[in-house]
C-alpha positions as CSV (number, residue, x, y, z in Angstrom):
1,M,79.4,121.3,62.5
2,S,82.0,119.6,60.3
3,L,85.3,118.9,61.9
4,R,87.0,119.5,58.5
5,S,85.5,122.9,58.0
6,A,85.4,124.3,61.5
7,K,88.1,126.4,63.0
8,P,89.8,125.0,66.2
9,S,88.5,128.0,68.2
10,D,84.9,127.1,67.1
11,L,85.4,123.4,68.0
12,F,86.4,124.0,71.5
13,S,84.5,127.2,72.3
14,R,81.7,125.3,74.1
15,H,83.8,122.6,75.8
16,P,83.8,122.9,79.6
17,L,87.6,122.5,79.8
18,F,88.7,124.4,76.7
19,Q,88.3,127.9,75.4
20,G,88.7,129.1,71.9
21,D,90.4,132.4,71.1
22,A,88.8,133.6,67.9
23,S,91.3,136.5,67.5
24,T,94.4,134.2,67.4
25,G,92.9,130.8,66.5
26,G,94.4,129.5,69.7
27,I,92.9,127.0,72.2
28,R,93.4,127.2,75.9
29,R,92.3,125.3,78.9
30,T,90.3,127.2,81.5
31,D,93.5,127.5,83.6
32,G,95.1,129.4,80.7
33,T,97.4,126.6,79.4
34,R,97.8,126.5,75.6
35,V,96.8,123.3,74.0
36,A,96.5,121.9,70.4
37,P,94.3,119.3,68.8
38,F,96.0,116.2,67.4
39,S,94.4,113.9,64.8
40,G,95.0,110.2,64.6
41,E,96.9,110.7,61.4
42,L,99.3,113.1,63.0
43,L,99.9,110.8,66.0
44,H,100.6,108.0,63.5
45,A,103.0,110.2,61.4
46,L,104.9,111.4,64.5
47,H,105.5,107.8,65.7
48,V,106.5,106.5,62.3
49,A,109.0,109.4,61.9
50,L,110.4,109.0,65.3
51,I,110.9,105.2,64.8
52,E,112.4,105.7,61.4
53,H,114.9,108.4,62.4
54,A,115.7,107.3,66.0
55,A,114.7,103.7,66.3
56,D,117.1,103.0,69.2
57,F,115.7,105.9,71.3
58,A,112.1,106.1,70.1
59,Q,110.5,104.1,72.9
60,D,112.5,105.8,75.6
61,A,111.7,109.3,74.1
62,L,108.0,108.6,74.1
63,Y,108.0,107.2,77.6
64,R,110.0,110.1,79.0
65,S,107.8,112.6,77.2
66,G,104.8,111.0,78.9
67,Y,106.5,110.9,82.3
68,E,107.4,114.7,82.2
69,W,103.9,115.5,80.9
70,A,102.3,113.7,83.8
71,L,104.5,115.5,86.3
72,Q,103.3,118.9,84.9
73,E,99.7,117.8,85.0
74,M,100.0,116.5,88.5
75,I,101.4,119.9,89.6
76,Q,98.3,121.5,88.1
77,V,96.0,119.1,89.9
78,N,97.9,119.7,93.1
79,T,97.5,123.5,92.7
80,R,93.8,123.2,92.0
81,L,93.3,120.9,95.1
82,Q,94.9,123.4,97.4
83,S,93.1,126.4,96.0
84,K,89.6,125.0,96.3
85,P,87.7,127.4,98.6
86,N,85.8,124.6,100.3
87,G,88.4,121.8,100.0
88,T,90.8,120.4,102.5
89,K,93.7,122.2,100.9
90,Q,95.8,119.1,101.3
91,P,98.6,118.4,98.8
92,I,97.9,115.6,96.4
93,W,100.3,113.1,98.1
94,Q,98.0,113.3,101.2
95,T,94.9,112.6,99.0
96,D,93.6,109.1,98.7
97,V,95.5,107.4,95.9
98,P,92.5,106.2,93.8
99,A,90.9,109.7,94.1
100,A,94.2,111.4,93.1
101,L,94.7,109.3,90.0
102,E,91.1,109.5,88.9
103,L,91.1,113.3,89.3
104,W,94.4,113.5,87.3
105,W,93.1,111.3,84.5
106,T,89.8,113.3,84.1
107,G,91.6,115.9,82.0
108,F,93.1,113.3,79.7
109,A,89.7,111.6,79.3
110,D,88.0,114.8,78.4
111,A,90.7,115.6,75.9
112,G,90.2,112.4,74.0
113,W,92.9,110.1,75.4
114,G,90.5,107.4,76.4
115,S,88.8,106.2,79.6
116,C,90.9,104.6,82.3
117,T,90.1,102.4,85.3
118,F,92.6,101.7,88.0
119,D,92.9,98.4,89.9
120,F,94.6,98.6,93.4
121,A,94.3,94.9,94.3
122,G,98.1,94.6,94.4
123,F,98.8,98.0,96.0
124,E,100.1,96.4,99.2
125,K,102.9,95.0,97.0
126,G,103.4,98.4,95.4
127,I,101.7,97.7,92.1
128,V,98.7,99.3,90.3
129,L,97.0,98.3,87.1
130,A,95.6,100.9,84.7
131,E,93.3,99.7,81.9
132,V,92.7,102.2,79.1
133,K,89.9,101.9,76.6
134,N,89.8,103.9,73.4
135,S,93.6,104.7,73.5
136,A,94.3,107.5,71.0
137,L,97.6,106.0,70.2
138,A,96.4,102.4,69.8
139,A,93.7,103.6,67.4
140,A,96.2,105.5,65.4
141,L,98.7,102.6,65.3
142,A,96.3,99.7,64.8
143,G,97.9,96.6,63.3
144,A,101.2,97.0,65.1
145,E,103.3,94.0,66.0
146,Q,104.2,95.1,69.6
147,P,102.7,97.3,72.3
148,M,102.8,100.9,71.1
149,C,101.5,103.1,73.9
150,H,104.8,104.0,75.4
151,L,103.6,107.6,75.9
152,Y,100.8,106.3,78.1
153,A,103.2,104.1,80.1
154,G,105.3,107.2,80.8
155,L,102.2,109.1,81.9
156,F,101.2,106.5,84.5
157,A,104.8,106.2,85.8
158,G,105.1,110.0,86.1
159,A,101.7,110.4,87.9
160,M,102.4,107.6,90.4
161,S,105.9,108.9,91.0
162,F,104.5,112.3,91.9
163,R,101.7,110.9,94.1
164,Q,104.0,108.5,95.9
165,R,106.9,110.9,96.0
166,A,109.1,108.0,95.0
167,E,110.3,106.7,91.6
168,R,107.8,104.4,89.9
169,H,107.9,102.8,86.5
170,A,105.3,101.4,84.1
171,V,105.0,98.9,81.3
172,E,102.2,98.1,78.8
173,L,101.3,94.4,79.2
174,Q,98.7,94.3,76.4
175,C,97.8,96.8,73.7
176,A,94.7,97.5,71.7
177,A,97.0,98.2,68.7
178,L,97.5,94.4,68.6
179,G,93.8,93.7,68.6
180,E,93.3,93.5,72.3
181,P,90.0,94.9,73.7
182,S,92.0,97.5,75.8
183,C,95.5,98.6,76.8
184,L,96.7,97.3,80.2
185,F,99.5,98.9,82.1
186,L,101.4,97.8,85.2
187,I,102.8,100.5,87.5
188,G,105.3,99.8,90.2
189,P,108.9,99.8,91.4
190,G,111.6,99.5,88.8
191,E,112.6,95.9,89.6
192,T,109.0,94.7,89.4
193,I,108.4,96.4,86.1
194,D,111.6,95.0,84.6
195,R,110.5,91.5,85.6
196,A,107.1,92.1,84.0
197,E,108.6,93.4,80.8
198,A,110.9,90.4,80.5
199,W,108.0,88.0,80.9
200,R,105.9,90.0,78.4
201,Q,108.7,89.7,75.9
202,Q,108.8,85.9,76.5
203,G,105.1,85.8,75.4
204,I,103.6,85.4,78.8
205,A,100.0,86.6,78.9
206,A,99.1,89.8,80.8
207,A,96.8,88.0,83.2
208,E,99.5,85.5,84.1
209,I,102.0,88.2,84.7
210,V,99.6,90.0,87.0
211,R,98.9,86.8,88.9
212,Q,102.5,86.1,89.4
213,L,103.2,89.6,90.8
214,R,100.3,89.8,93.1
């Protein structure tokens, strides 16, 4: 089936997480939430337009959008966890952190936002690393001169804040849009993330930043 000729309802009708409504042309997840497909060209155009018309606020707007989106997704995950007939019915903040984050990211991976692995080696110091391969934003914005996945950074900050029930921040230390093999995000307390961002802007490599903070 050609992606150019197929209707959205046809494209998603057989996906395990999405259902196409032929009568309206709409797409919904199995929980009833309305969704929409985004092409790489549209993601690129949205970022360019935002940067051109609100350059001073573009990064913060994207980050905050990701943060709020993550909170809503975590609420959905939390609801599903507690409604499982054979589950422990524990809230997500009582669930093992790796399991909680991996469960939360599953929906993003299935929706085409890339695969993600989490590194908890620095968790005792309050930091977590998230490595994303096949970032939809990095692919759409290839050739950029600086990290571009601010939306992803907001996603990770929001998810960890919800799970930890405490404010967490995130910064992208390396980005596939700059030719790196993957996008690497550091998640942690605000002061730690501010320090990491300052080092990144000074040109310090991601591996060295992580080493210093661990």
